[in-house]
N, C-alpha and C positions, 0 to 999 in steps of 0.2 A: 504494500500500500504506500502510495506517495504521500508527501506532506499535504498536498492539496486534497487528497482523498480523506486523510485523517481529519483535516480541517473541516471537511464537509460533514463530519460526524457532529460538529457543534450543533448544526441545525437539527439533525436527526435526534441528537441527545434531548433537545427540548420536546420533540414529539413523543419520544419513548418515555420520558419521565413525567408527562403531564398527569396531574392527579385527576382521575376520571370522576369528577364531580360536576354538578351543573354550573358552579361558579369557580373560576380559576383564581381570582383575586378579588379582594374587597375594594370598594371605592376608597379614594384617598381621604385621609383626615389630616388634622393639623400636626400630628406627630409622625407623619410618614414622609418618605422620600423615595424617589425612583432613580436608579442608577443606569446610565447608558454606557455601553462599551464600544469604543472605536478602535480602529487599527491604523492602517496606512493611508496616506493621502497623496494625491498628485495635483499639480496645477496645469490644467490643459492649455493655459496661455503659453506656458514654457515648453510643454511636451504634448502637443495636440494629438499625436498619433500613439500615445502610450496606451497599452492595454489596461483595462480596468478589471481587476479581480473582484470576487464577491465581497471581500472584506476591505477593499480600497474605495475611498470616497474622493470625489473631486473637492478642490478648495471651494468652489462655488456652492456645492451642496452643504458643506460645513457652515459657510457664511449664511446660507439660507436657514439652517437649523438655529444658529446663534441669534439671528435677527428675530426669528419666530419666538424663541424663548423669551427674549426681551419684550416683544409685543404682547405676548400672552401672560405676562406677569410671573414667569417662572424665575426662580432664584437658584442658580448654581451655588453649591456650598462646598466648603472644604471638608475633609474627613474629620478634622479637629472639631468643626462645628457639630458634626453628628455625635462625636464623643461627648462634647459639652452638653448636648441635649440629653444624652443618655444619663449623664451624671447630675443633671438638674442645674447646671451652671448657667445655661442660657437656652431659650427655646429655638427651634428651627424657624426660619422664615416660612411664610406661606409658600406652597407649591415648590418645595425644595427639590433640587435635582443634583445628583452626584455625577460629574463627568469623569470618565476613566478612559485611558488609552493604553493599549497593550503592545508589547514586543519591543519598544524602544527604537522605533524607526527614526532615521534622520529627518524625515518629513515632519516629525513632531516639533523639532527645533525650528525648522525653516518655514513651516506653513502654519502649524497649530499654535505654537507658543506666541508668535506675534499677535494672533487673533485673541488669544486668552488675555494678553495684556491690554489689548484695545478695549475689550468688553469687560475687563476686570472680573473674569471668571476663574475661580480656582479649579484645580483638577488633580487627579491621581494618575501617575504614569508608571507602568510596570516594565522592568527590564529583565532580560535573560542574560545573566552574567557571562556565560561562555561565548555569546555572540559579540561581546565587547572586547574579548581578549585579542591582542595583536597576533597576527599570523604571518608566516614568511612570505606567502604569495598574495596576501591581501584579500584572501577569500575566507568565507565563513561557512561551516557546514550547517545547512538549513534543512533539517530532515535528510533526505537523500540527495538534495541539490547542494551546489556550492554557489554562493552569491557574494557579491562584492561587500567588503566590510564598510564601504562608504554608505551602504544602505542603512547603517545603524548609527546611533549617537556615539559620541566620545565622552570621556569622563569630564572634560572641561565644560562641555555643553550641559551635561547633567548637573554638575555642581552649580553652574550659573543659574539654572532654572530652579533648583532647590533653594538657593539663596535669595531668589526673588520673593519668596514667601507665597507664591501662587501654586507651586507644584510640589506635591508630596511624592517621593520616590518609593515605589513598592517593589517587592521581589516577584519575579515571574519564574522562579527557581534559577539555580546556576546553570544546570545542564539537564533538565528533564522535560524540555519542550520538544518531544519527539515520540514516535511510536516505537514501542519495545516489543520484541518477540514475546507473546503472551500465552502461547500454547505450542504444542508439538507440531502443529500444522503450519506454523509460520505466520499466523495472523498477528498484525501489529496493532497494539492498543496503547492508550496513553500511559506513559512511563510512571506517572505519579500513582496510578491506581492499580498497576499490574505487576505482580511478582514476575520477574524475568524468567523466561525459559531459555536454557543454554542448549542449543542443538548439538554442540560438540560433546557435551557431557551427558546429554539426554536427561536433564533434570531441571527442576525449578529452583529458584531461590526459596529458602525457608522463609517463614513469616518474620523471623528474627532478622535474617539477612536483608529482607525487603525493607523493614523499618530502618535498619542501619544505613542502607543506601539513601533513603530519604533524609535521614538526619545529617549525613555527610554533605549531601547536596545543599540543604537549607543553610547549614552552618557556613559552607563555602560562599554562598550567595551573600549572607550577612557580612562575613569577614571581608569579602572583596569590596563591598560598598564602604565599609568603615575605612579600609586602606586608602580609598580614593576620596576621603573627606565627605562621604555621604552618611547621613544619620542612619543608625541601625534600623532596618525596616520593621515596622509593626504590622504591615499588611502583606499577606500572601495572595497573589492573584493566580489562580489555578490554570495551567496550560490546558487548552481545550475545554475549560470549565469542569474538568474531571477531578474528583476528590473523594475521599472517604474519611471515616472517623479516625482511622489510624494516622492518616496524613495530617488531619487537623491537630491531633495530639502532638505529633512531631513538630509541626510548625509552632505550636504554642511553646514548646520547650526551648526554642531558639528565639523567643521574643516576638514572634509574629502571631499576635493574639487575635487579629482580625483577618478575614479571608473573603475574597470576592470570587463568585462563581459565574456561571452563565445560566443559572436557573432564572426563570422569568417570574416577575411579580413585584408587588409593592413592598417596600421595607418599612419597618417601624423602629423608632428609637428605643422602644421597649425590648427589642431583640438584642441578642448578645453581640452581633456583628461578626460572628464566626461564619455566617453564610450570608453575605450581602448579595442579594439577587440582582442580576443585570440583564438588560436587553441588548442583544447583539445588533448593532446598527450597521446597515449595509447601504450601498448606493441606491438601491431600489426602494428604500423606505421613504415614502413621501410624507408630506406634512399631515395628511389625514391619519396615517398610521402612527406617526409620532404623537399626535394628539390623543389617540386611543391609548398608547403606551403610558404617556405622562399623566393622563387623567385617572388612570387606574380603573377604567371602566371594566365591569365584569365581562368575561368572555365565556360563552357557553360551549361546553364540550359535547361531543357526540356520545352516543351510547356505546357500551362495550360490545364488540363482536369478536367472539373467541373461538379459536380452533385449538383443540387439545391434542398435542402431538406426542407420539411415542418415539423416543430415540432408538428403541429396539428395532423399529422399522427402518431406520436410517443405517444402523450398524450392519457391517458385513466383514467377514474375515478377509475379503478381497478389497484392498484399498481403492481400486478403480471403481468397483461397484458401489462402494460407500460414497465416493465422490459423485457418482451419477445420481445416487439416491438423494444426496444433499442438494444438488442442482435442481432436481425435480421438485423437491420440497420448497426450496426458495422461490422458484418461479410460480409454483401453485399459490403459495401464500401471498406473493407480490400481486397476483392478479385476482385475489379473492375479495378485495374490498373490505378487509377486516382491519382491526387495530391491535389485537392482542393474541399472543400464543401462550398457552400453558404448555411448557416444554419439560418433558420427563428428564430428570437429572440422575435417576438411579436405573440400574439395569435389572430387569425382571424377565429374563428369557423364558423361564418356565411358567410365567403368568400367574404365580401364586400371590402376587401383591406384596411380596417381601423383597427387600433389596439384597440381592446376592453379590452385587458389585456396584460401582458408581461410575459415572461418566465424567468425573473430574478428579484431580489430584487430591488424595486424602490419606489419613494415617491409619485407617481401620479396616477398609475393605479393598479388594482388588479393583484396579481401574480397568474396566472392560475395554474402554477406548477413551482417550482424552478428547471427548467429543462435545461435551456440553458447552464449553466456552466458545468453541469454534462455531457451532450451529447458532447459539444465541447471538453472537456477534454478527454473523452473516444475516440472520433474520432482522436484526436491528439496522444494519448499515445498507443491506441490499433490498430487503423487503419493506423497511420502514415501519415495523411494528414493535411494540414493547413486549418483552418476554417476562413471564412469571416462571420461576423455577418450581416445578412440581416435585415435591419431596415428601418422603415418609416422615412421620413423627416418631413412631416407635418401631416400625417394621424393618428392622435391620437384623440380619443374622450374623452376629459377631462371634459365634462359637460357644463352647460349653462353659466358659469362665464368666459368663454374665447371667444375671437373673432375668427370667422371662415371666411375662404375665401368666399367672397360674389360676386355673379354674378350681374352685374349692371342691367340686364334685369328683375331680380326677386327681387332685394333688399334683397336677402338671398342666402345661398349656393345652388348651382345647384344640385338638387336631382339625376340627371343622372350621376354625377361624384363622386369621392371620397370626403367624408367629410374631410376637411383639416383645420388645424389651420392657421390663417393668420401669415405669417412670419414677418409681419411688426409691430406686437404688441410686445412691450418689455416684457410684462408678458408672452406671449406665448413663445418667444425665450428663456427666462430664464427657463421656465419649461422644454422645450425640451433639453436645455443644461444639466440640472440636470439629466434628463433621460439618456443622453449619458454618463455623468460622472459615473453614477451608472452602466451602461452597462460595462464600462471599469473596474470598481472596482470589480464587481461580476461575470464577465465572463472572459474567457481566449480565445483569438482569435488573428489572424494574420492580419486581415483587416476588412473593412466594405464595404458592398454592400448597396448603397443607393437605396431604393425602387423607383418604378415608380410613386409614389404619388407626387414627387417634380415637379409640373408643375403649370402654371397659364395660363388660356386661354386669348383670346383677349377681353373677357368681365370681366376679373378678375384682380385684386382684388379691390372691391369697399367698403371694410370695412373702418370704421373711421380711424383706424391706417394706412391703406394703403394710404388713401387720404392725410393724414398728411405727409407721406413720399414723395408722388408725389410733394407736395408743396416744400419740402426741395430739391428736384431734379430740381426745377425751372419749373415744369410742372403745368398745370391746375389741380387743385384738384377735377376734375370731369371726370370720365372715358368716358362718352359720348362725352364731349368736346375734350378730347385727341384723341378719335377715329376719330373725324371729322377733325383733323388737321394732315396732312401727316407728317410734320416734327416732331411734338410732338409724334405722334404714333411711328415713327421709333426709337426715343430716348427712349420711354417708353418700347418698346419691348426689346431693348438691355439692358437697365438698369435692367429690371426684370430678364432676363436671368443671368446676372452677380450677381445680388443680391442673387438668389437661390444658385448659385455656391459658393459664399462667405459664405453663411450660412452653407452649408454642410461642408466646410473646417473648419469653426468655431466649428461645432459639433465634427468633428474629433479631433480637438485640445482638446476639453473637454474630450473626451473618452481617449485620450492619457495620461491624467494626472494620471490615475490609471491603465491603461492597462499594462499588463506585456509585455515589448517590446524588440525589438532587436535594434541594432544600426541603422538600416534602418528605416525610418519613417513607421508608420502603412500604409499598402497598402489600397488604396481607389479605389472602382469601383462604377460606377453609371449607372443605367438603362437609356436607351434612347429609345423613341418610334421609330418604323420603319419609320413612316411618317416624323419625324424630320430629318431622314437621307436622305430619297429619295427626299424630297421637301424642299429646304432651306427656302422657304417662310413660311413654317409651324412653324418657330420659333415664329411667332405671336400667334399661337394657343396653344403652349405648354411652351413657355419661355425655350426652350431647343435648343442647338446649338452643332452640331457635332464637329466643329472646336474648340469651346470654351471648350467643355468637354475634347477633346484630350489634351489641354494644362493644364487643371486643375487636372485631375485624372490619377492615374496609369493605370486604365483600363476604357474604355468606353464600357459598356455592352449593345450591340445592341440586342433588342428584335426581333430576326430574326425568326418570327413566321408566316409563309405564310397563314395558315388557319385562324388565328386570324385576318389577314389583308384581308381575302377573296380573296386571289390571285387565278386567274383562272389557272395559270400554276405555281405551287409551286416551281418546280426545277429551272425554268427560273427566277422566282422572286428571289430566293436565290442567283443565280449567279449574278444577277444585283445588289442586295443590297450589296453583298460582294465587287464588283468592286467599287461601289460608296463610300462605307465606307472607303476603302483603299485610296481613293483620299484625304480624310480629316484627317485620323488618321493612323499612322504607324502600321504595323501588330503587333509589340511587345506591343502595348498599346490598342489593340482591342480584345474584347471578343464577340463571337456570342453565344447567348442563344437561342437554338432551343426548339420547343415545343414537348413534348412527349405525349401530349393529345390534341385532337381537342375539345375545350370547346364548340364549336357550336353544335357538335353532341353528346358530352358527352362521347365519346369513345377514347381510347388510339390509337395513331398511331401504325402501325405495326413496330416492331423492325427493319425489313428489310428496311422500308421506312426511318426511322430515321437514320439508318446507311448510306443509300444512300445520305441523306441530308448532313451528316458529310463529306462524300467523296467529294461531290460537292464543299462545301465551302473550304475544304482543297486544292482542285485543284485550286481554285481561289486565294489562298494565305493567307487564314485565319489560323493563328497559334494556337490561343487559343479558345476553344469552349466547350460547355457543353449543358445540357438540363434541362428542368423543365416541370413537376414535376417528381420526382422519387417515384414510388409506390413500396416501398421495401417490403410491406406486401404481395403483389401478384407477386413480382419479375417482374415488368413491368417498363421499357423495359427489354428485355432479354439481359443480358450483354454478353453472349456468342456470340450473333449475332453482337453486337456492337464492341466487342473487337478488331477485325482487324483494325478498323478505329478510335477507341476511346482510347484504352489502351495507357498509357504513357510509357510503358515498351520498346517500340521500335519505329521505324520510321513508321509514318502513311501511310497506303496504299493510293496511289493516290495523296499525297501531293507534291507540287512543290519543 
């Protein structure tokens, strides 16, 4: 991937990380500010034939923006003014705007800086230290290209602008503004958020090595600035807008307590400043769009249209066949008119619902193929969709040295259900946490779908660790005794439900440590069985609750699969479960997962029937829906048939 291709992921990043809610951002108030991100500039009067790249603006366009800001009563502010407003020293002016400029191009000194002085506008300017180092041939490595060092500022110019009082100098890292090998297939991803893969050694950086690389880079950036008379930077500006919690923590260690991203939205002085959201400004952005950005007007997002994909279908022992499968998948998703893929991150070749291996680097299970990162990245950058990692919660087979969920009737795991690690064992929880941390580090995704393995029946869990937990809850450490006591049984059911919810949220926090993130929290969805929706008493059988899920997760993903539930009248059953679901969870937090295959007959549903199911649930008010599985190899279901009721490019037929 070239630098320009990686740069293009800035725009895709915004699409993939959008919070799928009716409102993306709240209208502005007196305590808010909007940050704009500019890059390079050209003056067409001097170079009329120069090519304009997406991030490059003409001088005339910048003057147009500055004039408009003045005319509309906007007030560009310094970052110090924002800090003063945070600490209560002085309020922000009305309609505050933060102007920022990335990469340290020479055009900033020759074109932008004179205009900032003319208008008396303060700004933040971020530099990449390595690009400013002298080289023997006068060229600078710019991704895979070599460009003239004259394209960038020199230290004398930087010092002059800092000393003017108008410009604050921020770090854009010392040498992390490039794409690094992020998996064994050679995909290049932002260096700040990706543990490096070494193709010669055939291995990844450990998470400790990854954080040490960031620490060395950020320290070098700070020390270089100080050496040249620049104040130690307190602001980190993330290359490509890519960051994670681990990078934020490292930056904080070296004194960069504030950070600017490319997440879009209005900022508040009540926020910490660790993720200042910015809008990427390009030549094509006209004054109408600038008005929308700066006024903070809410922007309505479309409904979720989801395809649930098995990586087991992509995998092959034959690398050439696996590449063909991936290309088929990407092209199919690209043309489907959807915006979300739930992508399997675990390997389940025997179809028992338990992870026998994983599709990403990890410390506990075999890696069937280092495939999740590659496919997720390709779906994001080539198909333009956001990806949720579909992951088990308890369904990992880690061998005999771990405690598994035990059915009191058998004194062992129920062979008729998923094999599940007991969530009450500290050893188990730590292992699963580490798996999720490594998922976050070695994968790129926007959210997590928690698999349907996160359940406990009314005979579970009778493992030793579980019985100890029941004692801590003040319950009888005997499942049979609990079941015979109505009051204890009610408490037990409720506590197990909440315990599983809390554990999934804990796993999400572990994944967030290394996951490349947006300003909005990682989106979370969790599968719930249809019976748990239709029969509230069934909470005892699953430790799942519709109302509790609705409060805990961004999406409650109802397994709305009539043939799996042996419904005699599938369409009537769908209408009913839609009505019942909406009584407990609002439409914007509810996902319906339909079945594209009848597993009882082993045959796919007709595309016409699946389309009719979509039409029916849309009529009942279900906004977000998708299907599982997608057989992209045989093109089943037929997307042409589904498109009128499934494509997210327009209003759904039959929707209320």
